[in-house]
C-alpha positions, 0 to 999 in steps of 0.5 A, spaced: 466 486 165 472 488 161 472 494 157 478 494 152 480 500 147 484 498 141 487 504 137 483 501 131 479 505 134 475 498 137 472 497 143 472 490 146 467 488 151 468 481 155 462 479 160 460 473 163 452 474 163 448 479 163 445 485 159 449 490 156 444 497 154 448 501 150 446 508 149 449 512 143 450 520 144 451 524 137 454 530 139 456 532 134 461 536 137 465 533 143 462 538 148 455 537 145 457 529 147 457 531 154 451 535 154 447 530 151 450 525 157 449 529 162 442 530 160 441 522 161 444 521 168 443 527 171 446 534 171 452 536 175 450 540 181 451 547 183 457 548 188 457 553 193 462 558 191 466 557 197 468 551 195 472 554 189 476 557 194 483 553 196 482 548 201 488 545 206 488 538 209 492 533 213 491 526 215 495 526 221 495 533 224 495 529 230 492 534 235 489 541 234 496 545 236 499 542 230 493 545 226 493 552 229 500 552 227 498 550 220 493 555 219 497 561 223 503 560 218 497 561 212 495 567 216 502 570 216 503 569 209 496 571 207 496 565 202 488 564 200 485 559 204 477 558 204 476 551 207 479 547 212 478 539 212 478 534 218 481 527 216 480 521 221 485 524 226 479 528 229 476 522 231 476 519 238 480 512 236 477 513 229 469 512 231 465 516 226 460 521 229 466 523 235 472 527 236 478 527 240 477 531 246 484 530 248 488 531 242 483 535 239 480 538 245 476 545 243 475 543 236 468 546 236 470 553 238 476 552 234 471 551 227 467 556 230 473 561 230 474 559 223 468 561 221 468 568 224 474 569 219 470 567 213 472 560 213 468 554 212 470 546 215 469 539 212 469 533 215 470 526 214 466 520 215 467 513 214 462 507 211 464 502 217 461 502 224 465 498 230 461 493 233 465 492 238 464 498 243 461 497 250 453 495 249 449 502 250 456 506 249 456 508 242 449 510 238 451 509 231 452 501 232 446 501 237 441 505 233 443 502 226 442 494 229 436 496 232 434 499 225 437 493 221 441 497 217 448 493 215 449 490 209 448 482 210 452 476 209 450 471 204 444 468 208 441 475 208 440 475 216 447 476 219 450 483 218 457 482 215 463 483 219 470 486 217 475 490 219 476 497 218 479 504 221 475 503 228 478 498 234 475 491 234 471 489 227 467 493 223 460 492 220 458 496 213 451 501 212 447 499 206 445 506 203 440 502 198 436 501 204 431 507 206 432 505 213 440 507 212 438 513 210 434 515 215 440 512 220 445 516 217 440 522 216 439 522 223 446 521 225 449 527 221 443 532 224 445 529 231 453 530 229 452 537 227 450 539 234 457 537 236 461 540 230 459 545 226 460 543 219 459 546 212 460 540 208 461 532 209 467 528 206 465 521 205 472 517 204 473 509 203 466 508 200 468 502 195 466 500 201 474 499 203 475 493 208 482 490 210 481 483 209 479 479 203 472 479 204 468 478 211 469 473 216 469 467 216 472 468 208 468 467 202 463 461 200 467 457 194 461 459 189 461 461 183 458 469 185 464 469 189 469 466 184 465 467 177 469 464 171 473 470 169 475 475 173 478 481 171 485 484 171 484 486 179 487 486 185 489 479 187 484 477 181 479 477 187 473 481 187 473 480 195 480 483 195 479 489 200 472 489 200 465 484 202 464 478 198 460 478 192 455 474 195 453 479 201 446 481 201 444 489 200 437 491 200 437 491 192 441 485 191 448 481 191 454 486 193 456 482 186 451 487 183 451 493 187 458 494 189 459 499 184 453 503 187 456 503 194 459 510 194 454 513 189 448 510 194 451 514 199 452 520 196 445 522 195 443 522 202 449 526 205 448 531 200 441 531 202 442 531 210 448 537 209 443 542 206 438 540 211 443 540 217 447 547 214 440 550 211 445 551 205 448 549 199 451 542 200 459 540 199 459 533 199 466 529 197 466 522 195 472 517 194 467 513 190 463 514 184 459 512 179 455 513 173 450 520 176 454 522 182 456 529 179 449 531 180 450 530 188 457 530 190 465 532 187 470 527 187 478 527 188 483 523 184 484 518 190 491 516 194 496 519 189 503 519 190 508 525 191 511 523 184 512 527 178 508 522 174 502 523 179 503 531 178 502 529 170 497 523 170 492 529 174 491 532 168 488 527 165 484 526 171 481 532 171 479 532 164 476 525 164 472 526 170 468 533 166 467 527 161 463 524 166 459 529 169 463 531 175 466 536 173 468 538 181 474 534 181 482 535 183 487 531 185 491 531 192 496 537 190 503 535 192 501 528 193 498 523 199 503 518 199 511 519 201 514 526 202 514 531 197 519 535 195 520 543 194 521 543 187 514 538 186 510 541 191 511 548 188 510 545 181 503 542 184 501 548 187 501 552 180 497 547 177 492 545 183 491 552 183 487 551 177 484 545 178 476 546 179 477 542 186 483 545 189 486 542 195 492 540 198 492 533 202 497 529 205 498 522 208 499 520 216 507 520 217 509 525 211 513 531 212 508 537 212 507 540 205 502 546 206 504 552 202 506 556 209 511 551 210 517 551 205 518 558 207 518 566 204 519 564 196 515 558 196 509 562 199 509 569 195 509 564 189 503 560 191 500 566 194 501 569 187 498 563 183 492 563 188 490 570 188 490 569 180 485 563 181 481 568 186 480 573 181 478 568 176 473 565 180 467 569 177 469 566 171 469 559 174 463 560 177 460 562 171 462 555 168 459 551 174 453 555 173 453 553 165 455 546 166 449 545 171 444 548 166 447 545 160 450 539 162 458 541 159 464 541 162 468 546 166 474 544 165 475 541 157 481 539 153 483 543 147 480 538 142 473 540 145 474 546 142 478 545 136 475 539 134 478 539 127 485 541 128 488 533 128 494 536 133 489 538 139 487 531 139 493 527 143 494 534 148 493 531 154 499 536 158 494 543 158 487 544 159 482 549 158 477 553 163 471 553 159 472 555 151 478 561 153 482 560 159 489 556 158 493 553 162 500 550 160 503 547 167 510 545 168 510 537 169 517 535 169 523 536 174 528 542 173 524 545 167 524 551 166 520 552 160 514 549 157 512 546 149 505 549 148 500 547 142 497 553 140 491 552 136 488 556 130 485 563 134 489 569 138 492 568 144 494 573 149 499 571 155 495 573 162 501 576 165 503 581 159 496 582 156 501 581 149 498 578 143 502 572 141 505 570 134 503 562 134 497 560 131 496 552 129 503 551 132 507 549 137 512 554 141 516 554 147 514 559 153 518 561 159 517 558 165 521 560 171 520 557 178 515 563 179 510 562 173 505 557 171 504 559 163 497 562 162 493 565 156 487 567 154 484 566 148 481 572 143 474 573 142 472 572 150 470 577 156 472 573 163 469 577 169 474 578 174 474 580 181 479 583 186 482 577 190 482 576 197 484 571 203 478 568 202 472 568 198 468 571 203 472 577 202 473 577 195 466 577 193 465 584 197 471 586 192 471 591 185 469 587 179 473 588 172 472 585 165 478 582 161 477 583 154 480 579 149 479 581 142 478 575 136 482 578 129 475 581 128 476 586 134 470 582 137 469 578 144 463 576 148 462 572 155 457 572 161 457 572 168 453 569 173 452 571 180 448 569 186 449 570 194 453 563 192 451 558 197 443 559 198 440 552 195 436 552 189 437 560 186 437 557 179 430 554 180 427 560 184 431 565 179 434 569 184 440 570 181 443 575 176 446 574 168 449 578 164 451 577 157 458 581 154 459 583 147 464 588 145 466 590 138 472 595 137 468 598 131 463 600 136 468 601 142 461 599 146 461 594 151 
């Protein structure tokens, strides 16, 4: 299926068959459309509060000693930081459900130490299992073989065999099969006793295969080589994945390919809750319609380039439309070496992604916010402290998204739909209706052109109202600052920041009251313990609605 959007506006669908079901969501506002869409596909999950803190990751720490040095310098600069991710280098030879007892000796104890400091741990798991270990030595394969959980070849009997990160050849779990869910659940529960994780990051789940189809190649038939192929990698449906005529529990891989990550997400969500007894954190590379109900997403393997910094704004806006508001890009870029200025501007922007994580690829120079020296660390710390102070507001937006289904991050167009000028703005964005982020997206730039729709806008730093309405303005943006604005008519709950949310949640609250031209403002605060399962369904939460009027002077 190819879908083309034309400026007419028009949508063109090209398909070689099948049935197209169209659902129309009538709004009338853009926010209403997203609410109606998520009513149909499933509301976004309520994330644990700690997952709104800053997160650090790297593929290529290489050893626990290097990771410890990273954590130490983050602590030295007192940079807010809640979550440590563990990419595939923590594993023994990249085998799922193992850890490297040489390079990462002491990892279980280290994870416990992080927990004692109020931090949380997220481990990566990949959806391919090597079949070539000595029989009886690698339980994930032996158990999976016994339970019959793999994607099969076109004969529906023999497992599809490809190549991925682990040594030897790999087989691929079929998460559409209930037996596979049992297998996965059992292994994830057992792994919790090895590494005391708080969340699971599921990667490579397109599924990724380092070949074009599995051994011995894809048969020459209409499923593998249909009469029309969209403009995809190498014009091949099997490129870097499995042959379309492979068999899954639900049918041909041709029909279920896009469901692979989706079908892995819910069982992972369920087992994380079962293993931890707390609200689940699941981060998935592959998503489909409805994935937001059980997981979040990052924008994939980006590059340390200014154009990727800019595109990330569009990406987080799009995924909020898709009902996956827990979204972010790899801060400072995944591929290539970053630069001082690019990484600093990305730390500033990334401090306002819903999912805020600095992540990096193997072989690249270190890019955590503590590695560039005093000035960089101080600016990153200051910007992240703004994020942390506004987490009660962000958390309340996630509550509203979970219950009513709207966006957390939204474009100016969502709030000012009748203003045609907002329709093309993709360089600034809002948290909810009231907080505008206008990042620097170009190199060697010390100012930003910002469009201010018809409203009273207050500079976050000076708390002074500005004179611009329904107009563009060029605002100052030195290296130390990302322009931020509060919309009049709204009350934003805040809390004194700290180095972790474990600490910040104990701090005093405050309210930012930004009046509209009539001297009025309103807002709300949702609060619960931050990580218990279904506090909303159990009505174990606090919800405050605030109004303020200059006339009465009362809140």
